[in-house]
Structure formats: C-alpha cells, structure tokens
One Martini backbone bead per residue (centre of mass of N, CA, C, O) as a GRO file, in nm:
protein
  130
    1MET     BB    1   9.219  13.669  12.629
    2PRO     BB    2   9.381  13.458  12.794
    3ALA     BB    3   9.412  13.104  12.850
    4ALA     BB    4   9.418  13.170  13.189
    5PRO     BB    5   9.439  13.220  13.528
    6SER     BB    6   9.523  13.527  13.482
    7ALA     BB    7   9.212  13.613  13.392
    8LEU     BB    8   9.033  13.632  13.642
    9PRO     BB    9   9.042  13.938  13.723
   10LEU     BB   10   8.911  14.026  13.465
   11LEU     BB   11   8.647  13.878  13.502
   12HIS     BB   12   8.559  13.994  13.759
   13ASP     BB   13   8.543  14.287  13.659
   14PHE     BB   14   8.345  14.231  13.438
   15ALA     BB   15   8.123  14.132  13.605
   16ARG     BB   16   8.085  14.386  13.786
   17ARG     BB   17   8.020  14.580  13.549
   18VAL     BB   18   7.772  14.430  13.447
   19GLY     BB   19   7.609  14.430  13.708
   20LEU     BB   20   7.599  14.737  13.757
   21SER     BB   21   7.468  14.811  13.471
   22VAL     BB   22   7.182  14.639  13.571
   23GLY     BB   23   7.141  14.660  13.895
   24TRP     BB   24   7.286  14.477  14.080
   25ASP     BB   25   7.359  14.326  14.350
   26LYS     BB   26   7.601  14.182  14.532
   27ALA     BB   27   7.508  13.883  14.518
   28ALA     BB   28   7.476  13.873  14.206
   29ILE     BB   29   7.759  13.950  14.133
   30GLN     BB   30   7.898  13.718  14.271
   31ARG     BB   31   7.763  13.509  14.095
   32LEU     BB   32   7.887  13.606  13.831
   33GLU     BB   33   8.174  13.556  13.909
   34LEU     BB   34   8.145  13.254  13.949
   35ILE     BB   35   8.058  13.189  13.663
   36THR     BB   36   8.315  13.296  13.519
   37GLU     BB   37   8.504  13.103  13.664
   38GLU     BB   38   8.388  12.831  13.585
   39ALA     BB   39   8.416  12.881  13.284
   40LEU     BB   40   8.721  12.901  13.280
   41LEU     BB   41   8.778  12.628  13.399
   42PHE     BB   42   8.631  12.456  13.195
   43LEU     BB   43   8.799  12.558  12.941
   44LEU     BB   44   9.081  12.479  13.055
   45GLU     BB   45   9.026  12.176  13.070
   46ARG     BB   46   8.964  12.137  12.761
   47GLN     BB   47   9.273  12.259  12.682
   48ALA     BB   48   9.505  12.082  12.817
   49ASP     BB   49   9.601  11.938  12.528
   50GLN     BB   50   9.700  12.179  12.392
   51THR     BB   51   9.959  12.352  12.203
   52ARG     BB   52   9.826  12.599  12.142
   53GLN     BB   53   9.751  12.910  12.186
   54GLN     BB   54   9.497  13.058  12.376
   55GLN     BB   55   9.175  13.215  12.370
   56ILE     BB   56   8.931  13.457  12.517
   57LEU     BB   57   8.591  13.535  12.471
   58VAL     BB   58   8.387  13.798  12.618
   59GLN     BB   59   8.032  13.847  12.656
   60ALA     BB   60   7.768  14.092  12.717
   61ARG     BB   61   7.389  14.092  12.776
   62ASN     BB   62   7.106  14.261  12.807
   63GLN     BB   63   6.791  14.054  12.889
   64HIS     BB   64   6.565  14.160  13.068
   65GLY     BB   65   6.743  14.126  13.346
   66GLN     BB   66   6.927  13.953  13.197
   67VAL     BB   67   7.230  13.771  13.135
   68GLU     BB   68   7.432  13.724  12.851
   69LEU     BB   69   7.684  13.488  12.818
   70GLU     BB   70   7.993  13.471  12.616
   71PHE     BB   71   8.203  13.197  12.545
   72ALA     BB   72   8.527  13.183  12.368
   73SER     BB   73   8.754  12.924  12.259
   74GLY     BB   74   9.086  12.936  12.109
   75ALA     BB   75   9.288  13.003  11.900
   76ARG     BB   76   9.473  13.295  11.863
   77ASP     BB   77   9.400  13.297  11.538
   78ALA     BB   78   9.109  13.306  11.580
   79ASN     BB   79   8.761  13.390  11.496
   80LEU     BB   80   8.549  13.407  11.754
   81GLU     BB   81   8.322  13.590  11.664
   82GLN     BB   82   8.240  13.427  11.411
   83LEU     BB   83   8.198  13.157  11.548
   84LEU     BB   84   7.989  13.243  11.757
   85SER     BB   85   7.760  13.313  11.546
   86GLN     BB   86   7.735  13.022  11.443
   87VAL     BB   87   7.671  12.870  11.703
   88LYS     BB   88   7.385  13.007  11.782
   89GLU     BB   89   7.232  12.835  11.547
   90ARG     BB   90   7.280  12.588  11.714
   91GLN     BB   91   7.225  12.300  11.875
   92ALA     BB   92   7.252  12.176  12.208
   93PRO     BB   93   7.349  11.977  12.424
   94GLU     BB   94   7.343  11.840  12.717
   95PRO     BB   95   7.479  11.860  13.003
   96ASP     BB   96   7.758  11.621  13.131
   97GLU     BB   97   7.949  11.781  13.282
   98VAL     BB   98   8.056  11.904  13.572
   99GLY     BB   99   8.095  12.195  13.494
  100LEU     BB  100   7.815  12.221  13.362
  101ARG     BB  101   7.643  12.148  13.610
  102ILE     BB  102   7.725  12.388  13.782
  103LEU     BB  103   7.633  12.602  13.578
  104LYS     BB  104   7.338  12.514  13.558
  105ARG     BB  105   7.271  12.591  13.859
  106LEU     BB  106   7.358  12.916  13.815
  107THR     BB  107   7.165  12.913  13.565
  108ARG     BB  108   6.908  12.936  13.343
  109GLN     BB  109   7.108  12.886  13.088
  110ILE     BB  110   7.287  12.638  12.876
  111ARG     BB  111   7.545  12.629  12.636
  112HIS     BB  112   7.743  12.380  12.451
  113GLN     BB  113   8.019  12.393  12.218
  114GLN     BB  114   8.183  12.242  11.943
  115PHE     BB  115   8.390  12.443  11.699
  116HIS     BB  116   8.648  12.473  11.528
  117ASP     BB  117   8.848  12.437  11.787
  118GLY     BB  118   8.612  12.518  11.975
  119ASP     BB  119   8.465  12.682  12.275
  120PHE     BB  120   8.112  12.720  12.381
  121LEU     BB  121   7.945  12.953  12.595
  122ILE     BB  122   7.587  13.004  12.676
  123MET     BB  123   7.443  13.226  12.906
  124ARG     BB  124   7.176  13.266  13.157
  125VAL     BB  125   7.134  13.536  13.406
  126ASP     BB  126   7.009  13.604  13.702
  127GLY     BB  127   6.969  13.855  13.956
  128LEU     BB  128   6.784  13.646  14.101
  129VAL     BB  129   6.714  13.428  14.351
  130GLU     BB  130   6.508  13.128  14.382
   0.00000   0.00000   0.00000
C-alpha cells in the first residue's frame, strides 16, 4: 500500500479483520486500529524527507492469543518482504522516539530498525488490556 495518510482506512479495515479472526472484542480491536494508525504516522514522519515514492507492507500473525504486527516501509521498488525477513534476525535498540514510546505503551513488545533505506516495526499486541 502507498506510504500516505490515504492508507489509513485500509489499515483500519486490516486491523478489524485481524482482530475478528482471532476472536478479540470491540475494545481490543479498536486498540489494534489505534496501534496500526500510530505505526503509520511514525513511519510517515520518518520518511518525510524522502524524495522517492514509498510503500508500506503490513503483515499480521496470530501468536497464541497475541497478534504480531510487522510494518515495513521503503522505496516503492524495494522488496520489503525479503528485507523484513532479514531484519527479524537482528537485535533492535530500545525505543527512544516519541512515536515509538506511544506504541510501546500500547503493545506487549516493539522493535524498530532501519535497514537498507527501510524502516521496520515488529510489534506484539495482546487482546486483553492489563
């Protein structure tokens, strides 16, 4: 999908479908929508100075009642799936930017890395609020 605010309705729909597929309630699904929105905003801010058109790849997996969300952003001609698989193997520094701190409060776990002109977020989200 394009790395643009216009992708927000697609992300909300994606979050609703993921939440429903794992049996989450309305509040948990709304939190998942908020997380996808914050992730998009964070990635858009990181790309503000890019001159090439950017894309975002979003994937989700059910991990024993948690959802693992993967966001990859980079140049439109980049193979984000391949880069994302390489990033998963690396250790990530602690979140230090405001957008990441917000996401850290909403998620169980978050990793952010920059790699080959791309930004990658991998987050684990619980269906229940503690």
